[in-house]
C-alpha positions in Angstrom: -41.5 19.6 -1.4 -39.6 16.5 -3.6 -41.0 16.6 -7.3 -39.8 14.2 -10.3 -37.0 16.8 -11.3 -35.1 15.9 -8.3 -35.5 12.0 -9.0 -34.4 12.5 -12.6 -31.2 14.7 -11.4 -30.4 11.7 -9.2 -30.8 9.2 -12.0 -28.6 11.5 -14.1 -26.0 11.7 -11.2 -26.1 7.7 -10.9 -25.3 7.4 -14.6 -22.4 9.9 -14.5 -21.0 7.9 -11.2 -21.2 4.6 -13.0 -19.6 6.0 -16.3 -16.7 7.8 -13.8 -16.3 4.5 -12.4 -15.8 2.6 -15.6 -13.3 5.2 -16.5 -11.5 4.9 -13.3 -11.3 1.4 -13.6 -9.8 1.7 -17.0 -7.3 4.5 -15.8 -6.3 2.2 -12.6 -5.5 -0.6 -15.2 -3.3 1.7 -17.4 -1.3 2.7 -14.2 -0.8 -1.0 -13.1 0.5 -2.0 -16.6 3.1 1.0 -16.7 4.3 0.8 -12.8 6.9 -1.7 -13.6 8.3 0.3 -16.6 8.2 3.2 -14.6 10.1 1.8 -11.8 12.6 0.4 -14.6 13.3 4.1 -15.9 13.7 5.4 -12.4 16.4 2.6 -11.6 18.0 3.0 -15.2 18.1 6.6 -14.8 19.3 6.5 -10.9 16.4 9.0 -9.9 14.2 9.0 -6.9 11.9 11.3 -8.7 11.0 13.2 -11.9 8.7 16.1 -12.8 6.4 15.6 -15.8 3.2 16.4 -17.1 2.5 18.6 -14.1 3.1 15.7 -11.8 6.1 15.0 -9.4 6.5 11.1 -9.6 8.6 9.7 -7.0 9.6 6.3 -5.4 7.6 5.1 -2.3 8.9 2.2 -0.4 6.5 0.0 1.3 7.4 -2.5 4.0 4.8 -5.0 5.0 4.8 -8.4 7.2 5.3 -11.3 5.1 4.7 -14.9 6.4 7.5 -17.4 6.1 8.2 -21.0 7.2 5.5 -23.4 7.7 3.9 -22.3 10.8 0.4 -22.6 11.7 -1.6 -19.6 12.7 -1.8 -20.4 16.3 2.1 -21.1 16.3 2.5 -17.5 14.8 0.2 -16.1 17.5 2.5 -17.6 20.2 5.4 -16.4 18.6 4.4 -12.7 18.3 3.1 -12.8 22.0 6.6 -14.4 23.1 8.6 -11.7 21.2 6.8 -9.0 23.4 4.1 -7.8 21.1 0.9 -9.3 22.6 -1.2 -6.3 21.5 -0.9 -7.5 17.8 -2.4 -10.7 18.5 -6.2 -10.9 18.4 -7.8 -13.8 16.7 -4.9 -14.1 14.8 -1.8 -11.9 14.1 -2.6 -8.6 12.5 -0.3 -8.4 9.4 -1.1 -4.6 8.9 -0.1 -4.0 12.6 2.7 -6.3 12.4 3.9 -4.4 9.1 3.5 -1.1 11.0 5.7 -2.4 13.9 8.4 -3.4 10.9 8.3 0.1 9.4 8.7 1.7 12.8 11.5 -0.5 14.0 13.4 0.2 11.0 12.8 4.2 10.9 14.6 3.4 14.5 17.4 2.1 12.8 16.7 -1.6 14.0 16.4 -4.5 12.0 12.7 -4.4 10.8 11.7 -8.0 12.0 12.5 -8.6 15.8 15.1 -11.7 16.2 12.4 -13.8 17.7 10.0 -13.4 14.9 12.7 -14.0 11.9 11.9 -17.7 12.1 8.2 -17.1 10.6 8.4 -13.6 9.4 10.2 -11.5 6.8 10.0 -7.8 6.0 8.9 -7.7 2.2 9.8 -4.3 0.8 8.4 -3.0 -2.7 8.5 0.3 -4.3 5.6 2.1 -5.8 4.9 5.3 -7.7 3.8 8.0 -5.6 2.1 11.3 -7.7 1.4 14.7 -6.5 0.5 17.8 -8.6 3.5 19.7 -9.0 4.2 23.5 -8.1 5.0 25.7 -10.8 8.4 27.1 -10.6 
């Protein structure tokens, strides 16, 4: 049978959760502020990864579909379908799925953007810092 101790414990956990969420928001803000200088460090040093403070930080390339040109959503849908990718079009072009297509094409050694879509899309590349716990040597 439930009693007030469980209710109190639940409230304590809610307070702890709120506190951790505030702390996490601050940590994420700090990471965001430091990402550009860390990317600059990697470029200046000519490295792809570095082991520091028990973490392996590494460059992670991200590729996303980015709209270009002055095309309406309807025009983009027609172009994507005509380029042979009708499964990517629902009510509108699914940019996440289109981005996935671009990444797959790059992995296959092809141009990221199919020629028939180059008029209205480009591949936007960015680098982020990935972090995993380092393995002690």
